[in-house]
Residue frames relative to the residue before (quaternion, step in Angstrom):
aa qw qx qy qz dx dy dz
M 1.0000 0.0000 0.0000 0.0000 0.00 0.00 0.00
A 0.0626 -0.8071 0.5871 -0.0023 3.56 -0.77 1.08
E 0.4333 -0.6420 0.5619 0.2906 3.55 -1.25 0.55
L 0.3378 -0.7614 0.5230 0.1806 3.57 -0.67 1.14
T 0.4553 -0.6839 0.5124 0.2499 3.55 -1.15 0.73
V 0.1812 -0.7391 0.6370 0.1227 3.55 -1.02 0.86
N 0.3204 -0.7736 0.5241 0.1556 3.57 -0.57 1.24
L 0.3726 -0.7138 0.5499 0.2220 3.56 -0.96 0.89
T 0.2165 -0.7902 0.5600 0.1228 3.57 -1.01 0.75
N 0.6074 0.5717 -0.3547 0.4225 3.59 1.24 0.01
V 0.4148 0.6858 -0.4865 0.3476 3.57 1.02 0.79
S 0.4550 -0.6599 0.5083 0.3150 3.57 -1.16 0.49
G 0.7627 0.3170 -0.2591 0.5006 3.54 -1.10 0.68
T 0.6621 -0.4848 0.3810 0.4260 3.53 -1.21 -0.49
Q 0.0968 -0.7716 0.6225 0.0879 3.51 -1.29 0.31
T 0.3446 -0.6910 0.5897 0.2366 3.52 -1.26 0.41
P 0.3034 -0.7843 0.5068 0.1897 3.61 -0.39 1.15
V 0.4579 -0.6436 0.5420 0.2869 3.52 -1.26 0.56
T 0.0737 -0.7605 0.6449 0.0188 3.55 -0.89 1.04
E 0.0817 -0.8136 0.5756 0.0011 3.55 -0.83 1.02
T 0.4006 -0.6820 0.5537 0.2603 3.55 -1.15 0.65
L 0.4136 -0.7252 0.4968 0.2371 3.57 -0.72 1.11
T 0.2924 -0.6792 0.6359 0.2210 3.51 -1.25 0.59
T 0.7110 -0.4244 0.3036 0.4714 3.60 -1.17 -0.27
S 0.8024 0.0527 -0.0394 0.5932 3.61 1.23 -0.30
D 0.0777 0.7771 -0.6147 0.1103 3.56 -0.55 1.26
T 0.2992 -0.7307 0.5732 0.2191 3.57 -1.29 0.03
V 0.0780 -0.7632 0.6371 0.0741 3.53 -1.33 0.36
T 0.2911 -0.7302 0.5920 0.1775 3.55 -1.10 0.77
W 0.0284 -0.8120 0.5818 -0.0352 3.56 -0.81 1.06
D 0.2727 -0.7085 0.6329 0.1517 3.52 -0.97 1.00
A 0.3660 -0.7879 0.4536 0.1987 3.59 -0.32 1.25
T 0.5926 0.5474 -0.3853 0.4480 3.61 1.23 -0.09
K 0.6869 0.3928 -0.2580 0.5543 3.59 1.31 -0.13
N 0.3668 -0.7070 0.5439 0.2642 3.55 -1.20 0.35
V 0.1412 -0.7555 0.6344 0.0829 3.52 -1.17 0.69
L 0.2086 -0.7368 0.6327 0.1152 3.53 -1.03 0.92
A 0.1532 -0.7774 0.6054 0.0753 3.56 -0.77 1.06
H 0.1232 -0.7592 0.6374 0.0466 3.55 -0.86 1.06
L 0.0490 -0.8131 0.5790 -0.0350 3.58 -0.53 1.21
D 0.0673 -0.8114 0.5798 -0.0307 3.57 -0.69 1.16
N 0.2040 -0.7812 0.5818 0.0982 3.58 -0.53 1.21
V 0.0973 -0.8302 0.5489 0.0096 3.57 -0.25 1.29
T 0.5289 0.6402 -0.3991 0.3887 3.59 1.29 0.23
G 0.5777 -0.5937 0.4445 0.3408 3.54 -1.34 -0.01
G 0.7380 0.3600 -0.2248 0.5246 3.60 1.25 0.11
S 0.6047 -0.5594 0.4272 0.3728 3.55 -1.26 0.41
I 0.0685 -0.7832 0.6179 0.0129 3.58 -1.03 0.87
T 0.2308 -0.7477 0.6056 0.1446 3.56 -1.08 0.76
V 0.1451 -0.7567 0.6341 0.0649 3.54 -0.92 1.02
T 0.1272 -0.7935 0.5936 0.0431 3.57 -0.87 1.01
L 0.1716 -0.7476 0.6361 0.0838 3.54 -0.90 1.05
D 0.0664 0.8374 -0.5280 0.1251 3.57 -0.49 1.21
G 0.2300 -0.7610 0.5956 0.1154 3.55 -0.69 1.15
A 0.5413 -0.6728 0.4098 0.2938 3.56 -0.89 0.99
D 0.7400 0.4282 -0.2291 0.4653 3.59 1.09 -0.66
G 0.4762 0.6800 -0.4397 0.3428 3.60 1.23 0.00
T 0.0208 -0.7944 0.6069 -0.0094 3.58 -0.82 0.98
T 0.7433 -0.2592 0.2142 0.5783 3.57 0.25 -1.27
V 0.1411 -0.7587 0.6267 0.1087 3.53 -1.28 0.43
S 0.3174 -0.7232 0.5799 0.1998 3.53 -1.18 0.63
C 0.0888 -0.7833 0.6149 0.0202 3.54 -0.95 0.94
A 0.4960 -0.6774 0.4583 0.2917 3.55 -0.72 1.09
G 0.8175 0.2592 -0.2037 0.4722 3.54 -0.94 0.94
L 0.6773 0.4945 -0.2994 0.4551 3.60 1.23 -0.18
G 0.5319 -0.6525 0.4057 0.3560 3.58 1.23 0.04
D 0.8538 0.0039 0.0306 0.5197 3.56 -0.78 -1.08
A 0.6236 -0.5317 0.4254 0.3840 3.54 -1.30 0.45
I 0.3637 -0.7204 0.5540 0.2046 3.55 -1.15 0.70
D 0.3855 -0.7291 0.5258 0.2081 3.56 -0.87 1.03
V 0.0465 -0.8026 0.5946 -0.0055 3.59 -0.72 1.13
S 0.3807 0.7849 -0.4310 0.2307 3.57 1.32 0.10
A 0.6832 0.4839 -0.2964 0.4596 3.62 1.10 -0.53
G 0.5578 -0.6198 0.3915 0.3890 3.60 1.25 -0.07
Y 0.5245 -0.6211 0.4982 0.3017 3.51 -1.41 0.00
D 0.2334 -0.8012 0.5412 0.1033 3.59 -0.56 1.18
I 0.0806 -0.7580 0.6465 0.0302 3.53 -1.07 0.89
V 0.1802 -0.7856 0.5863 0.0815 3.58 -0.47 1.22
I 0.0564 -0.8008 0.5961 -0.0113 3.56 -0.75 1.10
P 0.3148 -0.7616 0.5340 0.1889 3.61 -0.38 1.19
A 0.6989 -0.4714 0.3396 0.4170 3.57 -1.25 0.44
G 0.8568 0.1526 -0.1284 0.4755 3.54 -0.95 0.95
E 0.6387 0.5297 -0.3377 0.4443 3.62 1.20 0.12
K 0.3605 -0.7141 0.5670 0.1966 3.54 -1.39 0.28
R 0.0858 -0.7620 0.6376 0.0737 3.55 -1.29 0.43
F 0.1844 -0.7475 0.6286 0.1096 3.54 -1.25 0.61
V 0.0543 0.7754 -0.6291 -0.0001 3.57 -1.19 0.53
M 0.3027 -0.7143 0.6048 0.1799 3.54 -1.09 0.85
F 0.4886 -0.6945 0.4425 0.2882 3.58 -0.71 1.06
T 0.6394 0.5380 -0.3504 0.4230 3.62 0.94 -0.73
S 0.6424 0.5336 -0.3334 0.4374 3.61 1.11 -0.55
I 0.7600 0.2757 -0.1720 0.5629 3.61 1.24 -0.32
S 0.1989 0.8522 -0.4697 0.1166 3.58 1.23 0.49
S 0.5885 0.5815 -0.3775 0.4160 3.63 1.07 -0.57
F 0.6758 0.4816 -0.2814 0.4818 3.59 1.14 -0.62
L 0.7310 0.4648 -0.2089 0.4539 3.60 1.22 -0.49
Q 0.3232 0.7520 -0.5089 0.2667 3.59 1.07 0.67
G 0.7987 0.2289 -0.1939 0.5216 3.58 -0.84 0.99
A 0.7710 -0.3070 0.2545 0.4966 3.57 -1.29 -0.36
I 0.2553 -0.8077 0.5205 0.1070 3.58 -0.74 1.07
T 0.1531 -0.7563 0.6329 0.0640 3.51 -0.94 1.04
V 0.1794 -0.7421 0.6376 0.1030 3.54 -1.07 0.86
A 0.0342 -0.8208 0.5690 -0.0362 3.57 -0.30 1.29
S 0.1249 -0.7931 0.5949 0.0385 3.55 -1.07 0.77
T 0.4537 -0.6942 0.4871 0.2739 3.59 -1.01 0.80
G 0.7952 0.0365 -0.0421 0.6038 3.59 1.27 -0.01
A 0.5203 -0.6219 0.4772 0.3389 3.56 -1.25 0.35
G 0.6136 0.5969 -0.3997 0.3278 3.55 -1.19 0.48
V 0.5496 0.5509 -0.4293 0.4585 3.59 1.24 0.21
E 0.2496 -0.7582 0.5876 0.1324 3.55 -0.83 1.05
S 0.1405 -0.8132 0.5645 0.0165 3.56 -0.74 1.11
T 0.0034 0.7485 -0.6631 0.0061 3.53 -1.04 0.93
L 0.1132 -0.8078 0.5782 0.0202 3.57 -0.63 1.17
Y 0.1116 -0.8004 0.5885 0.0246 3.57 -0.91 0.99
K 0.2718 -0.7219 0.6116 0.1759 3.58 -0.92 0.94
L 0.1915 -0.8140 0.5435 0.0729 3.57 -0.61 1.17
């Protein structure tokens, strides 16, 4: 399990972002007052699911939807072979409460995280 790097974007000039290959279980630290853009690139020949899961996520209530929604299993991102996906952490913040684990159904997804 590795702590993933979140690249800063508020630097002057150019920068070379850190891209890391996900293992089956990594972690990331997120300050919920900032936004993080996750760029996930499946460079393998098979579909891989990446799950972002905050340890403290249980259920959330959303006006107009009735019963509480279970967020305890995390947020799944299915990435077909050779494709990319993006996700803004603020758009899935209910799933990212507490310590965040980034789990993958297989190795080979390259992750680049940007703090916006």
